[in-house]
C-alpha positions in Angstrom: 107.1 82.0 60.9 109.3 84.6 59.2 113.0 84.1 58.6 115.1 87.3 58.3 118.6 87.3 57.0 120.9 90.2 57.7 124.4 91.0 56.5 127.0 92.5 58.7 127.3 96.3 58.2 130.7 95.9 56.5 129.8 93.0 54.3 129.1 93.5 50.6 126.1 91.9 48.9 127.2 88.8 46.9 126.0 90.4 43.7 128.6 93.2 44.1 131.5 90.8 44.5 133.8 90.0 41.6 134.1 86.3 40.9 137.3 85.0 39.1 137.5 81.6 37.3 140.4 80.1 35.4 139.0 78.0 32.5 142.5 77.4 31.1 146.1 77.9 32.1 147.1 81.6 31.9 143.5 82.8 31.5 141.2 84.2 34.2 137.6 85.3 33.6 135.8 87.9 35.9 132.1 88.2 36.5 129.8 89.9 39.0 126.3 88.6 39.7 126.6 86.4 36.6 127.5 89.3 34.3 130.8 89.0 32.4 133.2 91.8 33.3 136.3 90.8 31.4 139.3 88.6 31.4 143.1 88.5 32.1 145.4 86.6 29.9 149.1 85.8 30.7 151.6 86.0 27.9 155.3 86.5 28.0 155.3 86.9 31.8 152.9 89.8 31.6 149.2 90.1 32.3 146.8 91.6 29.7 143.3 92.5 31.0 140.5 93.0 28.6 137.1 94.5 29.5 133.6 93.1 28.8 133.6 94.7 25.4 137.0 93.2 24.4 139.0 96.4 24.8 142.5 96.1 26.2 142.9 97.9 29.5 146.7 97.8 29.7 149.6 95.5 30.3 150.8 94.6 33.8 153.7 92.7 35.4 151.5 91.8 38.4 148.3 89.7 38.3 146.6 91.7 41.1 147.1 95.0 39.2 145.5 93.4 36.1 142.5 92.3 38.2 142.1 95.8 39.7 142.2 97.2 36.1 139.2 95.0 35.2 137.2 95.8 38.4 138.2 99.5 38.3 136.9 99.8 34.7 133.5 98.5 35.8 133.4 100.7 38.9 134.0 103.7 36.7 131.1 102.7 34.4 128.8 102.4 37.5 129.9 105.9 38.7 129.3 107.4 35.3 125.8 105.9 35.2 125.0 107.3 38.7 126.3 110.7 37.6 124.0 110.7 34.6 121.0 109.7 36.7 121.8 112.5 39.3 122.1 115.0 36.5 118.8 114.0 35.0 117.1 114.2 38.4 118.6 117.7 39.0 117.4 118.9 35.6 113.9 117.6 36.2 113.7 119.2 39.6 114.9 122.5 38.2 112.3 122.4 35.4 109.6 121.5 37.9 110.7 124.4 40.1 110.7 126.8 37.2 107.2 125.7 36.2 106.0 126.2 39.8 107.5 129.7 40.0 106.0 130.6 36.6 102.6 129.4 37.7 102.9 131.3 41.1 103.9 134.5 39.3 101.0 134.2 36.9 98.6 133.5 39.7 99.8 136.6 41.6 99.3 138.9 38.6 95.6 138.1 38.5 
C-alpha cells in the first residue's frame, strides 16, 4: 500500500514558511526550516530587525514591517543565489556551444 500526500496548488511547503518565536518580552526570533533568519527587538517603541549575520536591517514603527524586513532580506539572498546559478549555466552552455562550433568547423575543413 502506498500513501501519497499532496499539497494544494497554492500552499507553500512547510520548509519555505517563516516561523516566529518570542523567547523573551520584546524579542522575536525568525527561522525557516530550522535555519536561523534573524530577530526583531523592541526598544523605545520601535522595532529593530537584525539579519542572520547580526547586521541591522533598519528601524520600524510597525512590527509587521520589521518582520517583512527580515524575510525580504532572505528572499533577496535566495534570488541572488539563483541568479548566480543561472549565469553559470548560461556561461557553461555558451562555452559548450563554442566548442561544438569549433569542432564542426575543424571537421568541415578536412
